[in-house]
All heavy atoms as TSV, in Angstrom:
chain	resi	resn	atom	element	x	y	z
A	1	MET	N	N	0.817	-1.172	0.019
A	1	MET	CA	C	0.008	0.010	-0.004
A	1	MET	C	C	0.891	1.235	0.009
A	1	MET	O	O	1.811	1.355	0.761
A	1	MET	CB	C	-0.886	0.002	1.243
A	1	MET	CG	C	-1.740	1.235	1.347
A	1	MET	SD	S	-2.859	1.202	2.735
A	1	MET	CE	C	-1.829	1.817	4.031
A	2	LYS	N	N	0.610	2.138	-0.863
A	2	LYS	CA	C	1.365	3.372	-0.965
A	2	LYS	C	C	0.728	4.443	-0.120
A	2	LYS	O	O	-0.513	4.519	-0.024
A	2	LYS	CB	C	1.508	3.818	-2.392
A	2	LYS	CG	C	2.330	2.860	-3.232
A	2	LYS	CD	C	2.600	3.420	-4.569
A	2	LYS	CE	C	3.483	2.415	-5.335
A	2	LYS	NZ	N	4.007	2.978	-6.563
A	3	THR	N	N	1.552	5.309	0.466
A	3	THR	CA	C	1.105	6.405	1.318
A	3	THR	C	C	1.735	7.707	0.858
A	3	THR	O	O	2.926	7.725	0.502
A	3	THR	CB	C	1.486	6.109	2.803
A	3	THR	OG1	O	0.971	4.862	3.187
A	3	THR	CG2	C	0.969	7.179	3.713
A	4	ASN	N	N	0.976	8.735	0.875
A	4	ASN	CA	C	1.496	10.051	0.513
A	4	ASN	C	C	2.322	10.631	1.649
A	4	ASN	O	O	2.029	10.414	2.809
A	4	ASN	CB	C	0.373	11.038	0.184
A	4	ASN	CG	C	-0.315	10.680	-1.125
A	4	ASN	OD1	O	0.280	10.108	-2.030
A	4	ASN	ND2	N	-1.585	11.027	-1.207
A	5	VAL	N	N	3.354	11.387	1.282
A	5	VAL	CA	C	4.248	12.027	2.262
A	5	VAL	C	C	4.387	13.476	1.830
A	5	VAL	O	O	4.512	13.777	0.650
A	5	VAL	CB	C	5.642	11.313	2.265
A	5	VAL	CG1	C	6.582	12.069	3.180
A	5	VAL	CG2	C	5.500	9.892	2.639
A	6	THR	N	N	4.436	14.360	2.794
A	6	THR	CA	C	4.665	15.774	2.528
A	6	THR	C	C	6.069	16.144	3.003
A	6	THR	O	O	6.459	15.804	4.119
A	6	THR	CB	C	3.616	16.651	3.293
A	6	THR	OG1	O	2.325	16.263	2.854
A	6	THR	CG2	C	3.832	18.132	2.993
A	7	LEU	N	N	6.813	16.824	2.159
A	7	LEU	CA	C	8.182	17.232	2.478
A	7	LEU	C	C	8.290	18.745	2.454
A	7	LEU	O	O	7.649	19.412	1.658
A	7	LEU	CB	C	9.189	16.698	1.463
A	7	LEU	CG	C	9.329	15.189	1.335
A	7	LEU	CD1	C	10.213	14.842	0.174
A	7	LEU	CD2	C	9.860	14.611	2.624
A	8	LYS	N	N	9.117	19.280	3.313
A	8	LYS	CA	C	9.492	20.681	3.225
A	8	LYS	C	C	10.936	20.749	2.837
A	8	LYS	O	O	11.811	20.270	3.591
A	8	LYS	CB	C	9.271	21.381	4.603
A	8	LYS	CG	C	7.847	21.606	4.928
A	8	LYS	CD	C	7.734	22.459	6.197
A	8	LYS	CE	C	6.258	22.713	6.487
A	8	LYS	NZ	N	6.105	23.597	7.631
A	9	ILE	N	N	11.203	21.247	1.661
A	9	ILE	CA	C	12.597	21.372	1.203
A	9	ILE	C	C	12.783	22.759	0.596
A	9	ILE	O	O	11.818	23.426	0.249
A	9	ILE	CB	C	12.952	20.276	0.164
A	9	ILE	CG1	C	12.028	20.358	-1.057
A	9	ILE	CG2	C	12.903	18.906	0.793
A	9	ILE	CD1	C	12.394	19.382	-2.167
A	10	GLU	N	N	14.022	23.147	0.476
A	10	GLU	CA	C	14.350	24.457	-0.091
A	10	GLU	C	C	13.919	24.479	-1.565
A	10	GLU	O	O	13.972	23.451	-2.259
A	10	GLU	CB	C	15.859	24.691	0.013
A	10	GLU	CG	C	16.376	24.805	1.434
A	10	GLU	CD	C	15.847	26.066	2.133
A	10	GLU	OE1	O	15.655	27.103	1.480
A	10	GLU	OE2	O	15.623	25.966	3.358
A	11	ALA	N	N	13.529	25.640	-2.017
A	11	ALA	CA	C	13.067	25.816	-3.378
A	11	ALA	C	C	14.133	25.430	-4.411
A	11	ALA	O	O	13.814	24.797	-5.412
A	11	ALA	CB	C	12.596	27.269	-3.605
A	12	GLU	N	N	15.365	25.772	-4.114
A	12	GLU	CA	C	16.478	25.428	-5.037
A	12	GLU	C	C	16.638	23.925	-5.135
A	12	GLU	O	O	16.884	23.373	-6.211
A	12	GLU	CB	C	17.751	26.100	-4.604
A	12	GLU	CG	C	18.967	25.773	-5.447
A	12	GLU	CD	C	18.807	26.225	-6.923
A	12	GLU	OE1	O	18.003	27.134	-7.221
A	12	GLU	OE2	O	19.544	25.671	-7.787
A	13	LEU	N	N	16.517	23.229	-4.008
A	13	LEU	CA	C	16.624	21.781	-4.017
A	13	LEU	C	C	15.509	21.165	-4.823
A	13	LEU	O	O	15.706	20.232	-5.605
A	13	LEU	CB	C	16.607	21.229	-2.584
A	13	LEU	CG	C	16.666	19.716	-2.448
A	13	LEU	CD1	C	17.913	19.133	-3.102
A	13	LEU	CD2	C	16.619	19.335	-0.967
A	14	LEU	N	N	14.308	21.698	-4.691
A	14	LEU	CA	C	13.160	21.221	-5.473
A	14	LEU	C	C	13.405	21.426	-6.953
A	14	LEU	O	O	13.133	20.531	-7.762
A	14	LEU	CB	C	11.889	21.937	-5.040
A	14	LEU	CG	C	10.629	21.560	-5.815
A	14	LEU	CD1	C	10.330	20.050	-5.736
A	14	LEU	CD2	C	9.438	22.373	-5.324
A	15	ARG	N	N	13.938	22.561	-7.329
A	15	ARG	CA	C	14.257	22.837	-8.718
A	15	ARG	C	C	15.259	21.816	-9.252
A	15	ARG	O	O	15.062	21.239	-10.321
A	15	ARG	CB	C	14.768	24.259	-8.896
A	15	ARG	CG	C	14.956	24.681	-10.351
A	15	ARG	CD	C	15.541	26.083	-10.472
A	15	ARG	NE	N	16.963	26.121	-10.203
A	15	ARG	CZ	C	17.893	25.559	-11.022
A	15	ARG	NH1	N	17.551	24.982	-12.132
A	15	ARG	NH2	N	19.179	25.630	-10.711
A	16	GLU	N	N	16.295	21.588	-8.512
A	16	GLU	CA	C	17.328	20.603	-8.942
A	16	GLU	C	C	16.724	19.205	-9.002
A	16	GLU	O	O	17.077	18.433	-9.889
A	16	GLU	CB	C	18.513	20.650	-7.989
A	16	GLU	CG	C	19.311	21.922	-8.076
A	16	GLU	CD	C	20.061	22.115	-9.368
A	16	GLU	OE1	O	20.442	21.103	-9.981
A	16	GLU	OE2	O	20.256	23.278	-9.754
A	17	ALA	N	N	15.876	18.865	-8.085
A	17	ALA	CA	C	15.241	17.545	-8.078
A	17	ALA	C	C	14.357	17.373	-9.303
A	17	ALA	O	O	14.324	16.305	-9.915
A	17	ALA	CB	C	14.424	17.348	-6.802
A	18	ARG	N	N	13.660	18.430	-9.706
A	18	ARG	CA	C	12.839	18.361	-10.915
A	18	ARG	C	C	13.702	18.096	-12.151
A	18	ARG	O	O	13.366	17.331	-13.021
A	18	ARG	CB	C	12.041	19.682	-11.079
A	18	ARG	CG	C	10.870	19.772	-10.170
A	18	ARG	CD	C	10.102	21.052	-10.452
A	18	ARG	NE	N	8.897	21.076	-9.607
A	18	ARG	CZ	C	8.472	22.167	-8.967
A	18	ARG	NH1	N	9.116	23.315	-9.094
A	18	ARG	NH2	N	7.385	22.107	-8.232
A	19	VAL	N	N	14.835	18.780	-12.195
A	19	VAL	CA	C	15.763	18.604	-13.329
A	19	VAL	C	C	16.285	17.172	-13.333
A	19	VAL	O	O	16.294	16.500	-14.381
A	19	VAL	CB	C	16.937	19.636	-13.246
A	19	VAL	CG1	C	18.004	19.285	-14.273
A	19	VAL	CG2	C	16.421	21.051	-13.440
A	20	LEU	N	N	16.703	16.686	-12.180
A	20	LEU	CA	C	17.242	15.330	-12.077
A	20	LEU	C	C	16.189	14.299	-12.494
A	20	LEU	O	O	16.463	13.386	-13.261
A	20	LEU	CB	C	17.699	15.054	-10.635
A	20	LEU	CG	C	18.297	13.685	-10.340
A	20	LEU	CD1	C	19.501	13.417	-11.195
A	20	LEU	CD2	C	18.637	13.561	-8.876
A	21	ALA	N	N	14.977	14.460	-11.983
A	21	ALA	CA	C	13.891	13.538	-12.328
A	21	ALA	C	C	13.628	13.572	-13.836
A	21	ALA	O	O	13.435	12.535	-14.492
A	21	ALA	CB	C	12.626	13.884	-11.547
A	22	ALA	N	N	13.613	14.757	-14.413
A	22	ALA	CA	C	13.352	14.894	-15.859
A	22	ALA	C	C	14.478	14.190	-16.639
A	22	ALA	O	O	14.209	13.525	-17.653
A	22	ALA	CB	C	13.249	16.362	-16.237
A	23	GLU	N	N	15.720	14.373	-16.207
A	23	GLU	CA	C	16.841	13.721	-16.902
A	23	GLU	C	C	16.719	12.216	-16.841
A	23	GLU	O	O	17.128	11.523	-17.763
A	23	GLU	CB	C	18.151	14.166	-16.258
A	23	GLU	CG	C	18.552	15.597	-16.575
A	23	GLU	CD	C	19.787	16.047	-15.841
A	23	GLU	OE1	O	20.300	15.329	-14.942
A	23	GLU	OE2	O	20.261	17.152	-16.169
A	24	GLU	N	N	16.161	11.711	-15.770
A	24	GLU	CA	C	15.990	10.270	-15.631
A	24	GLU	C	C	14.646	9.777	-16.153
A	24	GLU	O	O	14.347	8.583	-16.100
A	24	GLU	CB	C	16.139	9.864	-14.156
A	24	GLU	CG	C	17.566	10.112	-13.622
A	24	GLU	CD	C	17.795	9.589	-12.231
A	24	GLU	OE1	O	16.971	8.779	-11.750
A	24	GLU	OE2	O	18.839	9.952	-11.641
A	25	GLY	N	N	13.844	10.696	-16.676
A	25	GLY	CA	C	12.574	10.344	-17.278
A	25	GLY	C	C	11.559	9.849	-16.270
A	25	GLY	O	O	10.797	8.906	-16.559
A	26	THR	N	N	11.552	10.424	-15.088
A	26	THR	CA	C	10.642	9.970	-14.048
A	26	THR	C	C	10.111	11.182	-13.271
A	26	THR	O	O	10.443	12.322	-13.540
A	26	THR	CB	C	11.380	8.980	-13.084
A	26	THR	OG1	O	10.433	8.380	-12.239
A	26	THR	CG2	C	12.485	9.644	-12.291
A	27	SER	N	N	9.286	10.902	-12.287
A	27	SER	CA	C	8.748	11.964	-11.441
A	27	SER	C	C	9.616	12.114	-10.185
A	27	SER	O	O	10.397	11.204	-9.841
A	27	SER	CB	C	7.312	11.625	-11.020
A	27	SER	OG	O	7.296	10.488	-10.186
A	28	ILE	N	N	9.431	13.211	-9.509
A	28	ILE	CA	C	10.152	13.396	-8.227
A	28	ILE	C	C	9.722	12.325	-7.246
A	28	ILE	O	O	10.578	11.742	-6.555
A	28	ILE	CB	C	9.905	14.813	-7.645
A	28	ILE	CG1	C	10.528	15.856	-8.537
A	28	ILE	CG2	C	10.459	14.911	-6.231
A	28	ILE	CD1	C	10.246	17.270	-8.129
A	29	SER	N	N	8.438	11.999	-7.208
A	29	SER	CA	C	7.949	10.978	-6.311
A	29	SER	C	C	8.628	9.628	-6.582
A	29	SER	O	O	9.091	8.955	-5.656
A	29	SER	CB	C	6.429	10.852	-6.454
A	29	SER	OG	O	5.951	9.859	-5.588
A	30	ALA	N	N	8.658	9.221	-7.837
A	30	ALA	CA	C	9.282	7.951	-8.199
A	30	ALA	C	C	10.767	7.958	-7.925
A	30	ALA	O	O	11.344	6.979	-7.471
A	30	ALA	CB	C	8.999	7.634	-9.662
A	31	LEU	N	N	11.406	9.101	-8.193
A	31	LEU	CA	C	12.847	9.243	-7.945
A	31	LEU	C	C	13.139	9.060	-6.457
A	31	LEU	O	O	14.009	8.291	-6.085
A	31	LEU	CB	C	13.312	10.621	-8.390
A	31	LEU	CG	C	14.773	10.953	-8.136
A	31	LEU	CD1	C	15.663	10.196	-9.085
A	31	LEU	CD2	C	14.971	12.471	-8.336
A	32	LEU	N	N	12.369	9.735	-5.606
A	32	LEU	CA	C	12.574	9.622	-4.157
A	32	LEU	C	C	12.266	8.211	-3.668
A	32	LEU	O	O	13.025	7.669	-2.829
A	32	LEU	CB	C	11.717	10.641	-3.399
A	32	LEU	CG	C	12.154	12.090	-3.546
A	32	LEU	CD1	C	11.130	12.996	-2.891
A	32	LEU	CD2	C	13.518	12.305	-2.942
A	33	ALA	N	N	11.203	7.600	-4.147
A	33	ALA	CA	C	10.876	6.243	-3.742
A	33	ALA	C	C	11.963	5.266	-4.091
A	33	ALA	O	O	12.352	4.429	-3.270
A	33	ALA	CB	C	9.531	5.823	-4.368
A	34	THR	N	N	12.501	5.392	-5.302
A	34	THR	CA	C	13.595	4.503	-5.755
A	34	THR	C	C	14.820	4.657	-4.887
A	34	THR	O	O	15.421	3.678	-4.441
A	34	THR	CB	C	13.936	4.785	-7.222
A	34	THR	OG1	O	12.794	4.559	-8.004
A	34	THR	CG2	C	15.079	3.906	-7.691
A	35	ARG	N	N	15.188	5.903	-4.605
A	35	ARG	CA	C	16.402	6.157	-3.777
A	35	ARG	C	C	16.199	5.673	-2.344
A	35	ARG	O	O	17.110	5.125	-1.763
A	35	ARG	CB	C	16.746	7.632	-3.795
A	35	ARG	CG	C	17.029	8.211	-5.191
A	35	ARG	CD	C	18.346	7.683	-5.777
A	35	ARG	NE	N	18.490	8.002	-7.181
A	35	ARG	CZ	C	19.124	9.047	-7.655
A	35	ARG	NH1	N	19.690	9.913	-6.870
A	35	ARG	NH2	N	19.215	9.206	-8.975
A	36	LEU	N	N	15.000	5.854	-1.806
A	36	LEU	CA	C	14.746	5.381	-0.450
A	36	LEU	C	C	14.780	3.865	-0.368
A	36	LEU	O	O	15.315	3.267	0.552
A	36	LEU	CB	C	13.395	5.916	0.057
A	36	LEU	CG	C	13.379	7.383	0.468
A	36	LEU	CD1	C	11.948	7.839	0.731
A	36	LEU	CD2	C	14.272	7.659	1.655
A	37	GLU	N	N	14.192	3.210	-1.358
A	37	GLU	CA	C	14.206	1.752	-1.427
A	37	GLU	C	C	15.658	1.241	-1.485
A	37	GLU	O	O	16.009	0.261	-0.816
A	37	GLU	CB	C	13.431	1.231	-2.626
A	37	GLU	CG	C	11.936	1.393	-2.472
A	37	GLU	CD	C	11.180	1.140	-3.763
A	37	GLU	OE1	O	11.803	0.894	-4.818
A	37	GLU	OE2	O	9.933	1.197	-3.714
A	38	GLN	N	N	16.463	1.902	-2.267
A	38	GLN	CA	C	17.888	1.521	-2.375
A	38	GLN	C	C	18.586	1.693	-1.048
A	38	GLN	O	O	19.344	0.816	-0.625
A	38	GLN	CB	C	18.554	2.374	-3.435
A	38	GLN	CG	C	20.036	2.104	-3.627
A	38	GLN	CD	C	20.683	3.033	-4.633
A	38	GLN	OE1	O	20.031	3.950	-5.149
A	38	GLN	NE2	N	21.936	2.808	-4.903
A	39	ALA	N	N	18.377	2.790	-0.365
A	39	ALA	CA	C	18.995	3.032	0.941
A	39	ALA	C	C	18.586	1.965	1.951
A	39	ALA	O	O	19.411	1.449	2.738
A	39	ALA	CB	C	18.644	4.424	1.447
A	40	VAL	N	N	17.301	1.605	1.965
A	40	VAL	CA	C	16.828	0.609	2.902
A	40	VAL	C	C	17.419	-0.769	2.577
A	40	VAL	O	O	17.824	-1.499	3.475
A	40	VAL	CB	C	15.253	0.559	2.872
A	40	VAL	CG1	C	14.746	-0.661	3.619
A	40	VAL	CG2	C	14.708	1.841	3.477
A	41	ARG	N	N	17.483	-1.136	1.287
A	41	ARG	CA	C	18.095	-2.410	0.888
A	41	ARG	C	C	19.571	-2.485	1.323
A	41	ARG	O	O	20.024	-3.484	1.843
A	41	ARG	CB	C	18.009	-2.612	-0.616
A	41	ARG	CG	C	16.735	-3.261	-1.081
A	41	ARG	CD	C	16.828	-3.763	-2.511
A	41	ARG	NE	N	17.427	-2.791	-3.426
A	41	ARG	CZ	C	16.759	-1.853	-4.090
A	41	ARG	NH1	N	15.464	-1.732	-3.903
A	41	ARG	NH2	N	17.381	-1.020	-4.900
A	42	GLU	N	N	20.290	-1.397	1.118
A	42	GLU	CA	C	21.720	-1.350	1.473
A	42	GLU	C	C	21.873	-1.505	2.997
A	42	GLU	O	O	22.760	-2.210	3.468
A	42	GLU	CB	C	22.367	-0.075	1.022
A	42	GLU	CG	C	22.543	-0.012	-0.488
A	42	GLU	CD	C	23.042	1.315	-0.976
A	42	GLU	OE1	O	23.276	2.243	-0.162
A	42	GLU	OE2	O	23.201	1.479	-2.213
A	43	ARG	N	N	21.015	-0.841	3.749
A	43	ARG	CA	C	21.086	-0.914	5.187
A	43	ARG	C	C	20.778	-2.324	5.674
A	43	ARG	O	O	21.491	-2.866	6.541
A	43	ARG	CB	C	20.106	0.072	5.823
A	43	ARG	CG	C	20.147	0.144	7.312
A	43	ARG	CD	C	19.261	1.271	7.815
A	43	ARG	NE	N	19.357	1.415	9.254
A	43	ARG	CZ	C	18.469	0.924	10.108
A	43	ARG	NH1	N	17.388	0.308	9.646
A	43	ARG	NH2	N	18.618	1.089	11.398
A	44	LYS	N	N	19.778	-2.963	5.090
A	44	LYS	CA	C	19.455	-4.350	5.453
A	44	LYS	C	C	20.605	-5.264	5.124
A	44	LYS	O	O	20.958	-6.149	5.901
A	44	LYS	CB	C	18.187	-4.806	4.732
A	44	LYS	CG	C	16.909	-4.289	5.320
A	44	LYS	CD	C	15.707	-4.854	4.569
A	44	LYS	CE	C	14.409	-4.292	5.137
A	44	LYS	NZ	N	13.244	-4.811	4.401
A	45	GLY	N	N	21.213	-5.076	3.976
A	45	GLY	CA	C	22.380	-5.884	3.555
A	45	GLY	C	C	23.519	-5.746	4.528
A	45	GLY	O	O	24.169	-6.727	4.893
A	46	TYR	N	N	23.775	-4.517	4.974
A	46	TYR	CA	C	24.839	-4.253	5.924
A	46	TYR	C	C	24.560	-4.997	7.237
A	46	TYR	O	O	25.420	-5.666	7.770
A	46	TYR	CB	C	24.984	-2.764	6.191
A	46	TYR	CG	C	25.823	-2.451	7.411
A	46	TYR	CD1	C	27.198	-2.506	7.344
A	46	TYR	CD2	C	25.209	-2.130	8.633
A	46	TYR	CE1	C	27.960	-2.251	8.468
A	46	TYR	CE2	C	25.955	-1.901	9.746
A	46	TYR	CZ	C	27.337	-1.946	9.670
A	46	TYR	OH	O	28.108	-1.709	10.797
A	47	HIS	N	N	23.321	-4.861	7.726
A	47	HIS	CA	C	22.987	-5.492	9.000
A	47	HIS	C	C	23.054	-7.026	8.920
A	47	HIS	O	O	23.479	-7.672	9.852
A	47	HIS	CB	C	21.599	-5.038	9.484
A	47	HIS	CG	C	21.635	-3.624	9.998
A	47	HIS	ND1	N	22.328	-3.239	11.119
A	47	HIS	CD2	C	21.056	-2.493	9.534
A	47	HIS	CE1	C	22.199	-1.956	11.324
A	47	HIS	NE2	N	21.426	-1.463	10.364
A	48	GLN	N	N	22.636	-7.591	7.752
A	48	GLN	CA	C	22.697	-9.026	7.595
A	48	GLN	C	C	24.174	-9.489	7.586
A	48	GLN	O	O	24.505	-10.493	8.205
A	48	GLN	CB	C	21.980	-9.461	6.322
A	48	GLN	CG	C	20.493	-9.348	6.405
A	48	GLN	CD	C	19.799	-9.548	5.073
A	48	GLN	OE1	O	20.441	-9.589	4.035
A	48	GLN	NE2	N	18.486	-9.656	5.100
A	49	ALA	N	N	25.009	-8.779	6.856
A	49	ALA	CA	C	26.423	-9.123	6.811
A	49	ALA	C	C	27.067	-9.006	8.193
A	49	ALA	O	O	27.886	-9.836	8.597
A	49	ALA	CB	C	27.167	-8.215	5.816
A	50	ARG	N	N	26.681	-7.962	8.916
A	50	ARG	CA	C	27.219	-7.755	10.270
A	50	ARG	C	C	26.826	-8.922	11.173
A	50	ARG	O	O	27.653	-9.447	11.939
A	50	ARG	CB	C	26.708	-6.441	10.840
A	50	ARG	CG	C	27.311	-6.062	12.159
A	50	ARG	CD	C	26.803	-4.689	12.621
A	50	ARG	NE	N	27.440	-4.267	13.832
A	50	ARG	CZ	C	26.962	-4.551	15.053
A	50	ARG	NH1	N	25.844	-5.285	15.181
A	50	ARG	NH2	N	27.600	-4.150	16.119
A	51	ARG	N	N	25.548	-9.321	11.145
A	51	ARG	CA	C	25.118	-10.448	11.957
A	51	ARG	C	C	25.879	-11.735	11.617
A	51	ARG	O	O	26.261	-12.484	12.508
A	51	ARG	CB	C	23.612	-10.654	11.793
A	51	ARG	CG	C	22.778	-9.707	12.609
A	51	ARG	CD	C	21.293	-10.156	12.682
A	51	ARG	NE	N	20.663	-10.185	11.373
A	51	ARG	CZ	C	20.081	-9.132	10.809
A	51	ARG	NH1	N	20.060	-7.963	11.391
A	51	ARG	NH2	N	19.499	-9.249	9.619
A	52	ARG	N	N	26.077	-11.977	10.320
A	52	ARG	CA	C	26.827	-13.179	9.899
A	52	ARG	C	C	28.259	-13.132	10.423
A	52	ARG	O	O	28.793	-14.128	10.905
A	52	ARG	CB	C	26.796	-13.327	8.387
A	52	ARG	CG	C	25.502	-13.832	7.831
A	52	ARG	CD	C	25.615	-14.242	6.360
A	52	ARG	NE	N	26.128	-13.178	5.530
A	52	ARG	CZ	C	25.404	-12.307	4.853
A	52	ARG	NH1	N	24.071	-12.342	4.948
A	52	ARG	NH2	N	25.947	-11.383	4.104
A	53	ALA	N	N	28.885	-11.977	10.306
A	53	ALA	CA	C	30.269	-11.826	10.754
A	53	ALA	C	C	30.369	-12.030	12.254
A	53	ALA	O	O	31.279	-12.726	12.762
A	53	ALA	CB	C	30.819	-10.454	10.347
A	54	LEU	N	N	29.465	-11.440	13.034
A	54	LEU	CA	C	29.471	-11.614	14.468
A	54	LEU	C	C	29.242	-13.062	14.850
A	54	LEU	O	O	29.837	-13.556	15.803
A	54	LEU	CB	C	28.438	-10.692	15.134
A	54	LEU	CG	C	28.791	-9.197	15.077
A	54	LEU	CD1	C	27.629	-8.377	15.622
A	54	LEU	CD2	C	30.077	-8.894	15.845
A	55	ALA	N	N	28.367	-13.763	14.154
A	55	ALA	CA	C	28.124	-15.171	14.440
A	55	ALA	C	C	29.390	-15.987	14.178
A	55	ALA	O	O	29.724	-16.878	14.987
A	55	ALA	CB	C	26.975	-15.703	13.552
A	56	ARG	N	N	30.094	-15.678	13.119
A	56	ARG	CA	C	31.368	-16.380	12.834
A	56	ARG	C	C	32.367	-16.108	13.940
A	56	ARG	O	O	33.094	-17.023	14.375
A	56	ARG	CB	C	31.929	-15.986	11.482
A	56	ARG	CG	C	31.256	-16.658	10.336
A	56	ARG	CD	C	32.037	-16.466	9.024
A	56	ARG	NE	N	32.141	-15.091	8.601
A	56	ARG	CZ	C	31.292	-14.474	7.800
A	56	ARG	NH1	N	30.299	-15.131	7.271
A	56	ARG	NH2	N	31.474	-13.196	7.492
A	57	LEU	N	N	32.422	-14.888	14.430
A	57	LEU	CA	C	33.359	-14.545	15.502
A	57	LEU	C	C	33.008	-15.293	16.789
A	57	LEU	O	O	33.887	-15.734	17.518
A	57	LEU	CB	C	33.390	-13.028	15.725
A	57	LEU	CG	C	34.061	-12.235	14.649
A	57	LEU	CD1	C	33.870	-10.738	14.940
A	57	LEU	CD2	C	35.545	-12.543	14.585
A	58	ARG	N	N	31.719	-15.393	17.048
A	58	ARG	CA	C	31.289	-16.119	18.280
A	58	ARG	C	C	31.658	-17.607	18.189
A	58	ARG	O	O	32.008	-18.208	19.201
A	58	ARG	CB	C	29.804	-15.940	18.499
A	58	ARG	CG	C	29.429	-14.612	19.153
A	58	ARG	CD	C	28.000	-14.580	19.608
A	58	ARG	NE	N	27.089	-14.418	18.484
A	58	ARG	CZ	C	26.740	-13.259	17.958
A	58	ARG	NH1	N	27.239	-12.128	18.428
A	58	ARG	NH2	N	25.921	-13.184	16.943
A	59	ARG	N	N	31.549	-18.169	17.002
A	59	ARG	CA	C	31.896	-19.601	16.821
A	59	ARG	C	C	33.402	-19.794	16.956
A	59	ARG	O	O	33.871	-20.827	17.330
A	59	ARG	CB	C	31.456	-20.112	15.453
A	59	ARG	CG	C	29.966	-20.375	15.362
A	59	ARG	CD	C	29.636	-21.173	14.125
A	59	ARG	NE	N	30.128	-20.626	12.887
A	59	ARG	CZ	C	29.502	-19.773	12.108
A	59	ARG	NH1	N	28.297	-19.347	12.449
A	59	ARG	NH2	N	30.043	-19.324	10.988
A	60	GLY	N	N	34.148	-18.792	16.561
A	60	GLY	CA	C	35.599	-18.866	16.652
A	60	GLY	C	C	36.189	-19.472	15.373
A	60	GLY	O	O	35.483	-20.024	14.522
A	61	PHE	N	N	37.469	-19.383	15.281
A	61	PHE	CA	C	38.216	-19.898	14.134
A	61	PHE	C	C	39.241	-20.919	14.615
A	61	PHE	O	O	39.847	-20.728	15.688
A	61	PHE	CB	C	38.943	-18.762	13.420
A	61	PHE	CG	C	38.028	-17.742	12.787
A	61	PHE	CD1	C	37.703	-16.583	13.497
A	61	PHE	CD2	C	37.502	-17.932	11.563
A	61	PHE	CE1	C	36.879	-15.650	12.930
A	61	PHE	CE2	C	36.656	-16.988	10.979
A	61	PHE	CZ	C	36.343	-15.848	11.664
A	62	LYS	N	N	39.417	-21.952	13.863
A	62	LYS	CA	C	40.451	-22.921	14.190
A	62	LYS	C	C	41.721	-22.482	13.441
A	62	LYS	O	O	41.760	-22.480	12.229
A	62	LYS	CB	C	40.041	-24.315	13.761
A	62	LYS	CG	C	38.900	-24.836	14.605
A	62	LYS	CD	C	38.640	-26.293	14.279
A	62	LYS	CE	C	37.492	-26.742	15.172
A	62	LYS	NZ	N	37.263	-28.148	15.055
A	63	LEU	N	N	42.688	-22.124	14.228
A	63	LEU	CA	C	43.940	-21.591	13.629
A	63	LEU	C	C	45.093	-22.568	13.845
A	63	LEU	O	O	46.215	-22.160	14.056
A	63	LEU	CB	C	44.260	-20.223	14.220
A	63	LEU	CG	C	43.220	-19.142	13.986
A	63	LEU	CD1	C	43.601	-17.868	14.704
A	63	LEU	CD2	C	43.038	-18.903	12.500
A	64	ALA	N	N	44.816	-23.820	13.850
A	64	ALA	CA	C	45.864	-24.822	14.050
A	64	ALA	C	C	46.826	-24.775	12.896
A	64	ALA	O	O	46.455	-24.999	11.740
A	64	ALA	CB	C	45.240	-26.216	14.178
A	65	LEU	N	N	48.032	-24.455	13.190
A	65	LEU	CA	C	49.061	-24.373	12.165
A	65	LEU	C	C	50.049	-25.494	12.346
A	65	LEU	O	O	50.412	-25.875	13.468
A	65	LEU	CB	C	49.807	-23.035	12.249
A	65	LEU	CG	C	48.932	-21.792	12.104
A	65	LEU	CD1	C	49.768	-20.555	12.364
A	65	LEU	CD2	C	48.337	-21.724	10.719
A	66	ASP	N	N	50.501	-26.076	11.261
A	66	ASP	CA	C	51.560	-27.091	11.362
A	66	ASP	C	C	52.868	-26.324	11.503
A	66	ASP	O	O	53.256	-25.553	10.635
A	66	ASP	CB	C	51.577	-27.919	10.049
A	66	ASP	CG	C	50.349	-28.818	9.936
A	66	ASP	OD1	O	49.813	-29.176	10.984
A	66	ASP	OD2	O	49.987	-29.111	8.788
A	67	THR	N	N	53.533	-26.602	12.601
A	67	THR	CA	C	54.805	-25.946	12.818
A	67	THR	C	C	55.921	-26.897	12.422
A	67	THR	O	O	55.875	-28.103	12.748
A	67	THR	CB	C	54.979	-25.521	14.293
A	67	THR	OG1	O	54.770	-26.638	15.104
A	67	THR	CG2	C	53.956	-24.446	14.659
A	68	PRO	N	N	56.932	-26.408	11.740
A	68	PRO	CA	C	58.024	-27.263	11.318
A	68	PRO	C	C	58.797	-27.744	12.551
A	68	PRO	O	O	58.896	-27.048	13.519
A	68	PRO	CB	C	58.858	-26.368	10.423
A	68	PRO	CG	C	58.474	-24.987	10.749
A	68	PRO	CD	C	57.081	-25.039	11.314
A	69	SER	N	N	59.330	-28.948	12.411
A	69	SER	CA	C	60.144	-29.526	13.491
A	69	SER	C	C	61.452	-28.788	13.565
A	69	SER	O	O	62.054	-28.436	12.542
A	69	SER	CB	C	60.373	-31.001	13.189
A	69	SER	OG	O	61.267	-31.528	14.130
A	70	LEU	N	N	61.866	-28.505	14.791
A	70	LEU	CA	C	63.164	-27.799	14.970
A	70	LEU	C	C	64.309	-28.744	14.869
A	70	LEU	O	O	65.444	-28.349	14.713
A	70	LEU	CB	C	63.156	-27.076	16.316
A	70	LEU	CG	C	62.153	-25.926	16.434
A	70	LEU	CD1	C	62.220	-25.336	17.838
A	70	LEU	CD2	C	62.432	-24.852	15.423
A	71	THR	N	N	64.058	-30.030	15.008
A	71	THR	CA	C	65.135	-30.993	14.876
A	71	THR	C	C	65.120	-31.602	13.523
A	71	THR	O	O	64.073	-31.940	12.979
A	71	THR	CB	C	65.018	-32.120	15.962
A	71	THR	OG1	O	63.805	-32.773	15.804
A	71	THR	CG2	C	65.129	-31.530	17.341
A	72	GLY	N	N	66.194	-31.722	12.930
A	72	GLY	CA	C	66.316	-32.167	11.732
A	72	GLY	C	C	66.227	-32.869	10.607
A	72	GLY	O	O	66.155	-33.231	9.686
């Protein structure tokens, strides 16, 4: 379900956003929705990667190294 949002932004920013949206062949609304979706996906990806890394650290690593014999 889509919901309307009201923003207060500087007039110059709005002008630049209109130009950017026109260059991309879209509306300001679609432009903002796309960028917000991208930001949310990136944030979720970061948090998922962080959770996986922390889980690996909790499990620990086996660092058994074969050490060469000092005798000959």
